[in-house]
KEKE-3310 file (N, C-alpha, C; in steps of 0.2 Angstrom, whole numbers, plus 5000, padded with zeros to 4 digits):
npx = (5426:5421:5426:5435:5434:5423:5419:5408:5397:5399:5399:5385:5379:5383:5377:5364:5362:5364:5353:5343:5343:5338:5346:5350:5355:5369:5375:5387:5398:5413:5423:5429:5429:5446:5450:5442:5448:5461:5460:5456:5465:5472:5462:5460:5472:5482:5492:5493:5485:5475:5474:5466:5464:5449:5441:5438:5448:5447:5453:5452:5449:5451:5441:5447:5441:5425:5418:5421:5415:5401:5399:5401:5390:5380:5364:5360:5348:5341:5339:5351:5353:5365:5372:5386:5392:5406:5419:5435:5450:5466:5482:5487:5487:5494:5502:5507:5504:5494:5477:5461:5449:5436:5425:5416:5404:5396:5387:5380:5371:5366:5358:5366:5364:5364:5358:5360:5373:5377:5371:5378:5391:5388:5384:5396:5403:5394:5396:5409:5408:5401:5410:5420:5418:5428:5433:5438:5434:5441:5440:5442:5442:5441:5438:5441:5454:5459:5454:5462:5475:5472:5469:5482:5488:5494:5498:5498:5514:5519:5509:5506:5517:5517:5505:5508:5518:5510:5501:5510:5512:5523:5528:5540:5546:5535:5535:5548:5547:5538:5544:5554:5546:5542:5531:5520:5524:5514:5504:5511:5513:5500:5496:5506:5501:5489:5494:5496:5485:5474:5461:5446:5431:5426:5438:5446:5439:5438:5451:5453:5445:5452:5460:5454:5452:5445:5428:5426:5433:5426:5413:5416:5420:5407:5400:5406:5402:5389:5388:5394:5385:5375:5380:5383:5370:5366:5374:5387:5397:5408:5417:5423:5435:5444:5455:5467:5477:5473:5472:5466:5465:5463:5457:5446:5440:5430:5424:5420:5431:5436:5443:5443:5446:5450:5453:5468:5471:5483:5481:5470:5453:5442:5437:5433:5422:5417:5414:5411:5418:5423:5411:5408:5418:5415:5404:5393:5379:5378:5380:5390:5393:5402:5409:5421:5423:5437:5437:5448:5458:5452:5450:5464:5467:5459:5466:5478:5475:5469:5470:5467:5462:5449:5436:5432:5438:5430:5431:5428:5426:5424:5415:5406:5390:5381:5371:5374:5385:5381:5372:5380:5389:5380:5377:5388:5389:5377:5381:5388:5401:5414:5415:5424:5422:5429:5435:5448:5462:5470:5486:5490:5482:5475:5467:5455:5449:5448:5437:5433:5423:5415:5409:5407:5404:5406:5423)
npy = (5585:5576:5581:5575:5583:5585:5574:5570:5571:5562:5550:5551:5550:5537:5529:5532:5526:5512:5510:5512:5501:5492:5488:5485:5495:5490:5488:5488:5484:5492:5483:5466:5448:5442:5430:5427:5434:5430:5417:5418:5425:5425:5428:5442:5447:5452:5454:5464:5469:5478:5475:5472:5469:5465:5469:5457:5449:5444:5443:5455:5463:5478:5481:5476:5474:5472:5463:5450:5450:5452:5440:5431:5433:5430:5423:5408:5404:5415:5428:5440:5457:5469:5485:5494:5507:5510:5512:5506:5498:5499:5497:5510:5510:5519:5527:5518:5519:5516:5518:5526:5522:5526:5515:5510:5499:5485:5470:5455:5441:5424:5415:5415:5420:5424:5437:5442:5442:5451:5463:5466:5468:5478:5488:5491:5496:5507:5514:5518:5527:5538:5543:5547:5552:5546:5532:5514:5497:5483:5465:5449:5431:5419:5405:5402:5404:5395:5383:5381:5379:5367:5359:5358:5351:5357:5362:5366:5373:5376:5380:5392:5400:5401:5408:5420:5425:5427:5437:5447:5448:5443:5435:5429:5423:5414:5405:5399:5393:5384:5376:5371:5363:5354:5355:5353:5361:5367:5369:5377:5389:5393:5396:5407:5416:5421:5431:5441:5445:5458:5470:5476:5467:5462:5461:5452:5441:5432:5427:5421:5410:5402:5396:5387:5373:5363:5359:5368:5379:5382:5385:5396:5406:5406:5412:5425:5430:5431:5440:5452:5455:5459:5471:5479:5481:5489:5501:5502:5495:5499:5503:5493:5480:5465:5457:5445:5444:5448:5443:5433:5424:5408:5399:5406:5414:5411:5414:5428:5442:5459:5475:5492:5507:5526:5541:5548:5543:5533:5519:5505:5509:5503:5486:5469:5454:5437:5426:5413:5402:5406:5408:5394:5389:5395:5387:5390:5387:5394:5407:5421:5438:5454:5470:5483:5501:5512:5525:5532:5533:5541:5553:5556:5559:5570:5580:5581:5585:5597:5614:5626:5632:5638:5644:5658:5671:5681:5696:5708:5724:5734:5743:5738:5732:5719:5713:5715:5708:5695:5693:5693:5682:5672:5673:5668:5656:5650:5650:5638:5639:5639:5648:5658:5668:5682:5694:5699:5698:5682:5676:5664:5656:5649:5655:5657:5669:5686:5696:5711:5719:5734:5749:5757:5747:5733:5729)
npz = (5516:5531:5547:5562:5573:5580:5589:5597:5589:5579:5588:5591:5579:5575:5585:5583:5570:5573:5582:5573:5565:5574:5585:5602:5616:5626:5642:5654:5669:5675:5677:5677:5681:5683:5679:5667:5657:5657:5653:5640:5633:5621:5612:5615:5611:5619:5633:5642:5654:5666:5683:5699:5717:5725:5741:5746:5742:5729:5712:5700:5684:5675:5662:5646:5634:5626:5618:5623:5635:5632:5624:5635:5643:5634:5628:5622:5617:5613:5600:5598:5596:5598:5603:5609:5619:5627:5640:5638:5645:5641:5634:5624:5606:5600:5609:5618:5631:5646:5643:5645:5635:5623:5617:5603:5597:5589:5591:5585:5590:5588:5576:5560:5544:5526:5525:5538:5540:5529:5534:5546:5541:5532:5541:5547:5536:5534:5546:5545:5534:5540:5548:5539:5522:5513:5514:5517:5517:5521:5517:5523:5523:5535:5534:5520:5520:5531:5525:5514:5520:5527:5516:5512:5522:5532:5549:5567:5573:5561:5554:5561:5559:5545:5543:5550:5540:5530:5535:5535:5521:5515:5503:5498:5510:5513:5502:5504:5516:5513:5504:5513:5521:5513:5505:5491:5476:5468:5477:5487:5479:5478:5491:5493:5484:5490:5498:5489:5482:5481:5481:5472:5474:5461:5454:5462:5465:5454:5453:5466:5465:5457:5466:5474:5483:5490:5498:5508:5505:5494:5499:5506:5496:5490:5500:5501:5488:5490:5501:5495:5485:5493:5499:5488:5483:5493:5492:5495:5489:5481:5490:5496:5498:5494:5505:5509:5517:5529:5545:5558:5574:5572:5581:5586:5576:5562:5550:5539:5541:5545:5542:5544:5537:5536:5528:5530:5542:5549:5552:5556:5560:5563:5567:5564:5564:5562:5575:5579:5585:5597:5605:5605:5613:5625:5629:5622:5611:5598:5585:5580:5576:5574:5577:5581:5584:5585:5595:5601:5591:5582:5590:5591:5578:5576:5584:5578:5566:5565:5559:5564:5580:5582:5571:5571:5581:5592:5598:5611:5619:5634:5631:5622:5616:5625:5619:5605:5604:5607:5597:5586:5588:5587:5573:5566:5571:5566:5553:5553:5558:5570:5586:5597:5610:5618:5630:5627:5617:5616:5620:5615:5603:5589:5575:5562:5558:5564:5574:5580:5592:5597:5606:5595:5585:5574:5569)
capx = (5426:5419:5432:5434:5434:5416:5417:5401:5393:5401:5396:5378:5376:5384:5372:5357:5362:5363:5346:5338:5343:5335:5351:5349:5361:5372:5379:5391:5402:5419:5427:5426:5434:5452:5450:5440:5453:5467:5458:5455:5470:5474:5457:5461:5478:5486:5493:5493:5478:5475:5471:5466:5461:5444:5441:5437:5453:5446:5456:5447:5452:5448:5439:5451:5438:5418:5415:5421:5410:5395:5399:5401:5383:5375:5359:5360:5341:5338:5343:5352:5356:5367:5378:5388:5397:5409:5426:5440:5456:5471:5488:5485:5491:5499:5507:5509:5503:5487:5472:5454:5447:5430:5425:5409:5403:5390:5387:5375:5372:5361:5359:5369:5362:5367:5356:5363:5380:5377:5369:5383:5396:5385:5384:5403:5405:5391:5399:5415:5405:5398:5416:5423:5416:5433:5435:5439:5433:5445:5437:5445:5438:5445:5436:5445:5462:5460:5453:5468:5480:5470:5471:5490:5490:5499:5495:5503:5518:5520:5503:5506:5523:5515:5500:5512:5521:5504:5499:5515:5512:5529:5528:5547:5546:5530:5538:5554:5545:5534:5550:5557:5541:5540:5524:5520:5526:5508:5500:5515:5511:5493:5497:5509:5497:5485:5497:5497:5478:5471:5457:5439:5428:5426:5445:5449:5435:5440:5458:5453:5441:5457:5464:5449:5454:5440:5422:5427:5435:5421:5408:5419:5419:5400:5398:5409:5399:5382:5390:5396:5378:5370:5384:5382:5363:5365:5377:5394:5401:5414:5422:5425:5440:5446:5463:5467:5482:5470:5472:5464:5466:5458:5454:5441:5436:5429:5421:5422:5434:5437:5447:5441:5451:5448:5458:5473:5473:5488:5479:5463:5450:5438:5439:5427:5422:5413:5418:5407:5422:5423:5405:5409:5423:5411:5399:5386:5378:5375:5384:5391:5397:5402:5414:5422:5426:5441:5437:5454:5462:5449:5452:5471:5467:5456:5471:5484:5472:5466:5475:5465:5458:5443:5436:5432:5439:5426:5433:5423:5429:5419:5410:5402:5384:5381:5366:5376:5390:5378:5369:5386:5391:5375:5376:5393:5387:5372:5385:5392:5408:5415:5417:5427:5421:5433:5436:5454:5465:5474:5493:5491:5476:5475:5460:5455:5447:5447:5432:5433:5416:5416:5402:5406:5402:5411:5429)
capy = (5579:5578:5581:5572:5588:5584:5566:5569:5571:5555:5545:5552:5547:5530:5526:5532:5521:5505:5510:5512:5494:5488:5486:5488:5497:5485:5491:5483:5487:5493:5478:5459:5444:5442:5423:5427:5437:5425:5411:5420:5431:5425:5432:5449:5448:5457:5453:5470:5470:5482:5471:5474:5464:5468:5468:5450:5445:5442:5447:5458:5467:5484:5477:5478:5472:5472:5458:5444:5451:5451:5433:5427:5433:5428:5418:5405:5403:5422:5431:5447:5463:5473:5489:5497:5513:5509:5514:5500:5501:5495:5501:5513:5508:5525:5530:5513:5520:5514:5524:5524:5522:5525:5510:5509:5493:5481:5463:5450:5434:5420:5411:5419:5419:5428:5443:5444:5443:5457:5468:5467:5471:5484:5493:5492:5501:5514:5517:5522:5533:5543:5546:5551:5549:5543:5526:5508:5491:5477:5459:5442:5425:5413:5399:5401:5403:5388:5378:5380:5376:5361:5355:5357:5347:5362:5363:5367:5378:5377:5385:5399:5403:5403:5413:5426:5428:5429:5443:5452:5449:5441:5430:5425:5418:5408:5400:5397:5389:5378:5372:5367:5359:5348:5356:5353:5368:5371:5372:5383:5395:5395:5400:5413:5421:5425:5437:5446:5447:5464:5474:5475:5460:5460:5459:5447:5434:5426:5424:5416:5404:5397:5393:5383:5365:5359:5362:5373:5385:5384:5388:5403:5410:5408:5417:5432:5432:5433:5447:5457:5456:5463:5477:5482:5483:5495:5506:5503:5490:5503:5505:5486:5476:5459:5456:5439:5445:5450:5436:5432:5418:5403:5395:5410:5417:5406:5417:5434:5447:5465:5480:5498:5513:5532:5545:5552:5539:5527:5512:5503:5512:5498:5479:5465:5447:5432:5423:5407:5397:5409:5406:5387:5389:5397:5383:5393:5384:5399:5410:5428:5443:5461:5475:5489:5507:5514:5532:5535:5535:5547:5559:5558:5562:5576:5584:5582:5587:5604:5619:5631:5630:5641:5648:5665:5674:5687:5700:5714:5728:5736:5748:5734:5730:5712:5710:5715:5702:5688:5692:5692:5675:5668:5673:5664:5648:5648:5648:5632:5641:5639:5654:5659:5675:5684:5701:5702:5693:5678:5676:5657:5654:5649:5656:5659:5676:5690:5701:5715:5723:5740:5753:5759:5742:5728:5732)
capz = (5520:5538:5551:5568:5578:5584:5590:5600:5584:5577:5592:5591:5572:5575:5589:5579:5565:5576:5584:5567:5563:5580:5590:5609:5620:5631:5647:5659:5674:5672:5678:5676:5685:5679:5676:5660:5652:5657:5649:5633:5632:5614:5609:5616:5608:5623:5640:5646:5658:5673:5688:5706:5721:5729:5748:5747:5740:5722:5707:5695:5679:5672:5656:5640:5629:5627:5615:5627:5641:5629:5623:5641:5645:5628:5629:5615:5615:5611:5595:5601:5592:5603:5602:5616:5620:5634:5640:5639:5648:5638:5631:5617:5600:5597:5614:5622:5638:5647:5642:5646:5628:5622:5611:5601:5593:5587:5591:5584:5592:5585:5569:5555:5537:5522:5527:5545:5539:5526:5538:5550:5537:5530:5547:5548:5531:5535:5551:5542:5530:5545:5550:5533:5515:5510:5518:5513:5522:5518:5520:5522:5525:5538:5531:5514:5522:5534:5520:5510:5524:5528:5510:5511:5527:5537:5555:5572:5573:5554:5552:5564:5555:5538:5544:5551:5534:5525:5537:5532:5514:5513:5498:5498:5516:5512:5497:5506:5521:5510:5502:5519:5524:5508:5502:5484:5473:5466:5483:5489:5475:5479:5498:5492:5480:5494:5501:5483:5479:5485:5477:5473:5473:5454:5451:5465:5466:5449:5455:5471:5463:5454:5471:5478:5483:5494:5499:5513:5501:5489:5503:5508:5490:5489:5505:5499:5483:5492:5504:5490:5482:5498:5500:5482:5483:5498:5489:5498:5486:5478:5496:5498:5495:5497:5507:5512:5522:5536:5548:5565:5578:5569:5586:5588:5571:5557:5544:5537:5546:5541:5544:5541:5536:5534:5525:5534:5548:5546:5554:5555:5565:5564:5565:5566:5561:5564:5580:5582:5589:5604:5608:5607:5619:5631:5629:5619:5605:5594:5581:5582:5571:5576:5575:5586:5581:5590:5595:5603:5585:5579:5594:5589:5572:5577:5587:5573:5559:5566:5558:5569:5586:5581:5565:5572:5587:5592:5604:5613:5625:5639:5627:5617:5619:5625:5614:5599:5604:5607:5590:5581:5589:5584:5566:5564:5573:5561:5547:5553:5561:5578:5588:5604:5612:5623:5631:5625:5612:5619:5617:5611:5600:5582:5573:5555:5557:5570:5573:5586:5592:5602:5605:5588:5580:5571:5566)
cpx = (5425:5425:5430:5434:5428:5415:5411:5396:5393:5398:5388:5375:5377:5378:5365:5357:5360:5356:5341:5337:5341:5340:5350:5355:5363:5376:5382:5395:5409:5424:5424:5431:5440:5452:5448:5444:5459:5466:5458:5459:5472:5468:5458:5468:5483:5487:5494:5486:5478:5471:5471:5463:5455:5445:5440:5442:5453:5449:5452:5452:5448:5447:5443:5447:5430:5415:5415:5416:5403:5394:5398:5393:5378:5370:5358:5353:5337:5343:5344:5356:5358:5372:5379:5392:5400:5416:5430:5446:5462:5477:5486:5490:5496:5504:5510:5508:5496:5483:5465:5451:5439:5429:5417:5408:5396:5391:5381:5376:5366:5363:5360:5367:5365:5365:5360:5370:5381:5375:5375:5389:5394:5386:5391:5405:5401:5394:5405:5413:5403:5404:5420:5420:5422:5436:5435:5438:5436:5442:5441:5440:5442:5444:5440:5452:5463:5459:5459:5474:5478:5471:5478:5492:5495:5495:5500:5507:5520:5515:5504:5512:5521:5510:5503:5515:5515:5501:5504:5516:5519:5529:5535:5547:5541:5533:5544:5552:5542:5539:5553:5553:5539:5534:5525:5521:5519:5504:5504:5513:5504:5493:5500:5505:5492:5488:5498:5490:5475:5467:5450:5437:5428:5433:5448:5446:5437:5447:5458:5449:5446:5461:5460:5451:5449:5433:5422:5428:5430:5415:5410:5417:5411:5397:5400:5405:5391:5383:5391:5389:5375:5374:5383:5375:5362:5370:5384:5399:5408:5419:5425:5430:5441:5454:5463:5473:5480:5469:5470:5465:5461:5455:5447:5437:5436:5426:5424:5425:5435:5440:5444:5445:5447:5454:5462:5474:5477:5486:5472:5459:5443:5439:5433:5427:5418:5417:5414:5411:5423:5417:5405:5413:5420:5405:5392:5385:5374:5381:5385:5395:5397:5408:5415:5424:5430:5441:5443:5458:5458:5450:5459:5471:5464:5462:5476:5481:5470:5472:5473:5461:5451:5442:5436:5433:5435:5428:5429:5427:5423:5414:5405:5396:5383:5376:5369:5382:5387:5375:5374:5388:5386:5375:5382:5392:5382:5375:5389:5399:5408:5418:5419:5426:5425:5434:5443:5457:5471:5481:5494:5484:5476:5468:5461:5453:5446:5442:5432:5426:5417:5409:5401:5404:5407:5417:5433)
cpy = (5581:5577:5577:5577:5588:5577:5565:5568:5564:5550:5545:5548:5540:5526:5526:5527:5514:5505:5509:5505:5489:5485:5489:5489:5492:5489:5486:5487:5488:5488:5471:5454:5443:5435:5423:5429:5433:5419:5412:5426:5431:5428:5440:5451:5453:5453:5458:5472:5473:5478:5474:5469:5468:5467:5461:5446:5442:5446:5449:5462:5473:5481:5481:5477:5471:5465:5451:5444:5449:5443:5429:5427:5432:5422:5415:5404:5409:5425:5439:5452:5468:5478:5492:5503:5513:5511:5507:5503:5496:5500:5503:5511:5513:5527:5524:5514:5517:5519:5521:5527:5521:5521:5510:5503:5490:5474:5460:5443:5430:5416:5416:5416:5424:5436:5446:5446:5450:5463:5470:5470:5478:5490:5495:5498:5508:5517:5521:5528:5539:5546:5550:5548:5545:5537:5519:5502:5485:5470:5453:5437:5419:5406:5397:5400:5396:5383:5376:5377:5369:5356:5353:5353:5351:5363:5365:5373:5380:5382:5391:5403:5406:5409:5420:5429:5430:5436:5449:5453:5447:5434:5426:5420:5413:5403:5396:5392:5383:5373:5367:5362:5353:5349:5357:5361:5372:5373:5377:5389:5397:5399:5406:5418:5424:5431:5443:5449:5453:5468:5473:5468:5458:5458:5454:5440:5429:5423:5419:5409:5399:5393:5388:5376:5361:5363:5367:5379:5387:5387:5395:5408:5412:5413:5424:5434:5435:5440:5453:5460:5461:5470:5482:5485:5489:5500:5507:5499:5493:5503:5498:5483:5470:5459:5450:5438:5446:5443:5437:5425:5413:5399:5399:5412:5411:5408:5423:5438:5453:5470:5487:5504:5519:5536:5548:5549:5533:5520:5511:5507:5508:5491:5475:5458:5442:5427:5417:5403:5400:5407:5399:5386:5390:5393:5386:5390:5390:5403:5418:5432:5450:5465:5481:5495:5510:5522:5535:5537:5541:5553:5561:5561:5569:5582:5586:5586:5595:5609:5625:5628:5632:5644:5655:5667:5681:5691:5706:5717:5730:5740:5744:5732:5722:5709:5710:5709:5696:5687:5690:5685:5670:5667:5668:5657:5646:5647:5642:5634:5640:5645:5654:5666:5676:5691:5704:5696:5689:5678:5669:5655:5654:5650:5659:5667:5679:5695:5704:5719:5728:5743:5756:5754:5737:5731:5726)
cpz = (5528:5542:5558:5574:5582:5585:5593:5595:5580:5581:5592:5584:5572:5579:5586:5574:5568:5579:5579:5565:5569:5584:5597:5613:5626:5635:5651:5664:5671:5673:5678:5680:5680:5675:5668:5655:5652:5653:5642:5631:5625:5610:5609:5613:5612:5630:5645:5649:5665:5677:5695:5710:5725:5737:5750:5745:5733:5717:5702:5690:5676:5664:5650:5634:5631:5624:5619:5633:5638:5627:5629:5643:5640:5630:5623:5613:5612:5605:5598:5597:5597:5601:5609:5614:5627:5634:5642:5642:5645:5636:5625:5612:5598:5602:5618:5629:5639:5646:5643:5639:5627:5615:5609:5596:5593:5588:5589:5586:5591:5580:5564:5548:5533:5523:5533:5544:5535:5529:5543:5547:5534:5535:5548:5543:5532:5541:5549:5538:5534:5548:5544:5527:5512:5515:5513:5519:5518:5522:5518:5524:5528:5536:5525:5516:5526:5530:5516:5514:5526:5522:5509:5517:5532:5543:5561:5571:5566:5551:5554:5561:5549:5538:5546:5545:5530:5528:5535:5525:5511:5509:5498:5504:5515:5508:5500:5512:5518:5507:5507:5522:5519:5505:5494:5481:5471:5472:5487:5486:5476:5486:5497:5488:5484:5497:5495:5481:5484:5480:5477:5472:5466:5452:5455:5466:5460:5450:5461:5470:5460:5459:5475:5477:5487:5495:5504:5510:5497:5493:5505:5502:5489:5494:5504:5493:5485:5496:5500:5487:5487:5498:5493:5481:5488:5497:5492:5494:5483:5484:5498:5494:5498:5499:5511:5517:5529:5539:5556:5568:5575:5575:5588:5582:5566:5551:5541:5542:5542:5545:5541:5542:5534:5532:5530:5541:5546:5548:5554:5561:5567:5562:5568:5563:5564:5569:5583:5587:5596:5608:5610:5613:5625:5632:5627:5612:5601:5590:5583:5577:5574:5574:5581:5582:5587:5590:5597:5596:5582:5583:5592:5583:5572:5579:5582:5567:5559:5564:5562:5575:5586:5574:5566:5579:5588:5599:5605:5618:5629:5636:5623:5620:5619:5621:5607:5598:5604:5600:5585:5581:5586:5577:5563:5566:5568:5554:5547:5556:5568:5580:5595:5605:5618:5624:5629:5620:5616:5616:5613:5609:5592:5579:5566:5554:5564:5569:5580:5586:5599:5601:5598:5582:5579:5568:5562)
residu = (UNK:UNK:UNK:UNK:UNK:UNK:UNK:UNK:UNK:UNK:UNK:UNK:UNK:UNK:UNK:UNK:UNK:UNK:UNK:UNK:UNK:UNK:UNK:UNK:UNK:UNK:UNK:UNK:UNK:UNK:UNK:UNK:UNK:UNK:UNK:UNK:UNK:UNK:UNK:UNK:UNK:UNK:UNK:UNK:UNK:UNK:UNK:UNK:UNK:UNK:UNK:UNK:UNK:UNK:UNK:UNK:UNK:UNK:UNK:UNK:UNK:UNK:UNK:UNK:UNK:UNK:UNK:UNK:UNK:UNK:UNK:UNK:UNK:UNK:UNK:UNK:UNK:UNK:UNK:UNK:UNK:UNK:UNK:UNK:UNK:UNK:UNK:UNK:UNK:UNK:UNK:UNK:UNK:UNK:UNK:UNK:UNK:UNK:UNK:UNK:UNK:UNK:UNK:UNK:UNK:UNK:UNK:UNK:UNK:UNK:UNK:UNK:UNK:UNK:UNK:UNK:UNK:UNK:UNK:UNK:UNK:UNK:UNK:UNK:UNK:UNK:UNK:UNK:UNK:UNK:UNK:UNK:UNK:UNK:UNK:UNK:UNK:UNK:UNK:UNK:UNK:UNK:UNK:UNK:UNK:UNK:UNK:UNK:UNK:UNK:UNK:UNK:UNK:UNK:UNK:UNK:UNK:UNK:UNK:UNK:UNK:UNK:UNK:UNK:UNK:UNK:UNK:UNK:UNK:UNK:UNK:UNK:UNK:UNK:UNK:UNK:UNK:UNK:UNK:UNK:UNK:UNK:UNK:UNK:UNK:UNK:UNK:UNK:UNK:UNK:UNK:UNK:UNK:UNK:UNK:UNK:UNK:UNK:UNK:UNK:UNK:UNK:UNK:UNK:UNK:UNK:UNK:UNK:UNK:UNK:UNK:UNK:UNK:UNK:UNK:UNK:UNK:UNK:UNK:UNK:UNK:UNK:UNK:UNK:UNK:UNK:UNK:UNK:UNK:UNK:UNK:UNK:UNK:UNK:UNK:UNK:UNK:UNK:UNK:UNK:UNK:UNK:UNK:UNK:UNK:UNK:UNK:UNK:UNK:UNK:UNK:UNK:UNK:UNK:UNK:UNK:UNK:UNK:UNK:UNK:UNK:UNK:UNK:UNK:UNK:UNK:UNK:UNK:UNK:UNK:UNK:UNK:UNK:UNK:UNK:UNK:UNK:UNK:UNK:UNK:UNK:UNK:UNK:UNK:UNK:UNK:UNK:UNK:UNK:UNK:UNK:UNK:UNK:UNK:UNK:UNK:UNK:UNK:UNK:UNK:UNK:UNK:UNK:UNK:UNK:UNK:UNK:UNK:UNK:UNK:UNK:UNK:UNK:UNK:UNK:UNK:UNK:UNK:UNK:UNK:UNK:UNK:UNK:UNK:UNK:UNK:UNK:UNK:UNK:UNK:UNK:UNK:UNK:UNK:UNK:UNK:UNK:UNK:UNK:UNK:UNK:UNK:UNK:UNK:UNK:UNK:UNK:UNK:UNK:UNK:UNK:UNK:UNK:UNK:UNK:UNK:UNK:UNK:UNK:UNK:UNK:UNK:UNK)
# end
């Protein structure tokens, strides 16, 4: 399994992947006018934003998100394939302290068809595979979920409450609330069943087809079937699951949404989805889909996962030939091992192998 102890390599591989698919690097400043983030704070799902006042008295924010800035600057008349590697400033999900976090992501802005959607989700899956071969991409569809609640006539605060329980997979509370709201038992059971279905496309699609109540839900199922056909053809189908407990703000997201996981990291390291409604709120007549990879979580995993600081500690004394020391270090590196070369053994260092070199040779 590939480790995260060389995040620079992961970053390089991901950037190469995106460029191979014709995505162009997007660059932006470190800060943005605060009003943008204030107006769309629900999209950011955080109120913890670092702000400052410039010399002209204007309030700015250290950017906590890239997607919002890209969407703001989108040109509806152009088809844009963008990727970014930027630092964002937000409270870490792990330490709850403000961090400068490296975030890598992909955004497509334009007209979205079956191929475009398949490419975006495939790149998300492929990104996970470049981090670790043991990964899972869980997919939901906001159109299917919203279609079900529309059929049930549920909206407003009741909708928000039930969506919260759906995200928690709390079937009992969903059924209880539906009973309190006077929702028909058959519909209530369909809503509750969404919290229970999880698994491969082959196992879940037949189940959700039985839940379909309107054209919106049927259209979502058709999209998911087309998406899975593309992902299977590209060789990542076995890593894809359906999970309708994945929920995002319905006022911004309207199609497929997804979360990516890799082995031994306890939370998602990738998230994305289709956010046409955000573009609509920004006055942009176009569609959009994308995802972000959270490098801070990979760095955290790197630190906790390393059993050793280095594979080989190569120690030499004053009698050793520098040529021999250099040659020996190069040999180990050529074998794919990490090497630390020092003139003495440090008190604190975890290493797999100790090699000492003197005038007499290797010991």
